[in-house]
N, C-alpha and C positions, 0 to 999 in steps of 0.2 A: 251749823255752817253747809257742808258738806251736800245736806241735804236740800236745804236751800237754793246749790249753789245748784245742781241734778235737781233740781222742783221749774229750776226758770229756762235755762238748758232744755229739757222736757219740752216746758209753754211754747219757746220758740225752737225749739223740732216742730210741735207739729201743725204751730204761723205756718213754718218754713212749707212742711206738705203743701199743707191743704194750696198753699199759692199753685205748687206747683203741680195740683190738681185742677188746680180753675187754667193758668197760662204753659207754660214753660214740655209739663213731661203730661197732657190732656189724654195724648195718644197711649204714650206708655202704662199709664194707668188704666184706660180702658185693655190695655191688655189680658186684665187681671183681671175680671170683671167677668164671673162666670157669666159660659153661655142658658143655663134656665133661671137666670135674671132678664129679665127687662128693659128696653132703656139703658143700656151702654153708658151712653154719651150723660144720659141724667143720674146715673150713680157711682160715677165721678164725676161732677157737681156736686148734689148733693153730700157728696163722703168727703172733698173741697174745703167746700163750706162749715160745717161738721167740723170736719181737724182742725178749721179759723177757729170756731168758739173758743173749745177746747183747753183748746191754744191760750189762746187768751184769757179761757175761764181759769186756768189752773195758773194765772200772774198773777190776775185780780181777781179773785176770791181766797182771798187765801185766809180768810176763815171763815171756809165756807171745804178747806180743800182737799178735808179729808173723803167729803162726797165723791167731790171730782177726782178723786182718785180713784171709788172705784170705776167711775162710769171711764173713765178714759181709759179705762182694764175694762171696763164691754165692747168699749168700740175694736180695742184690739183682738177680742178676742171676737168682734161680729170682723171683719174683717179677712177673717185666720184667712178665712172658705173662700178668698182671690189669689189667696198665694201655695193653696195645694193643686185651684183652678189651674195656675200658673206651673205646675208639677204633673200631675193630674196629663195635658195638652201639649206638655211641649212646646210654651210660649218663651218667643227672649223679649225681656223686657229688662230692665236697673240694669242692660251689661250684662243676665244673666241666662248665658248663651248654652246649657249641658247639662243635665242632667245631675249632675252632679252639687252641683255651682244652687240648685234650685232646693237642691235638698237643703245646701246651709242652710238654705233662707231658712227653711223655716223653722228650722231651733233660734230665727233672731226677732220673734213671735213673742217667747215666752216670757224672753231679757224685756223687750216691749210692755210689755208685763209687769212684768217685779217689776223696771220705771219708775213705772205709775204708779204701786200701790207704796214702793219705795219712798219715793219723792214727795209722797203727799202722808208719807203718814198714815194712813189706809190705812198696811193692812200693820203696825206697832197699833193701832189702836184697835184690831180687830181684834186680834194676843193679848192685848188687855182686859179687853170686856171680858176674853175665853174667859180673862184667868184667873177674872174676880167671881164667875158666877160656884 
């Protein structure tokens, strides 16, 4: 039951974050896009659409939740360079206006990855399959 609640909260979190990419926090998310990526606004828009799609998949594709969990975890890994970029460039965004607050934020990305793997059962399934080998 707790894992199901965690999965639903993850799905809603992704949908909310994706919607923010497309609306109220578009500029803020743009501040995290590394300079080496072209088309900053397109990156923000595409990542927002991807987040919404992933959130809907987490909520609607329960029969494929393990695969969706791995995909969501991979997405969180893929966007991590934006967090590093924000630290390295000293960009203020999301209320992170100091080096220490930006460093602390880096530690939240592994928690998001763990949340995706735990709440979808992806990690438990992987461990179970490993034990059978």
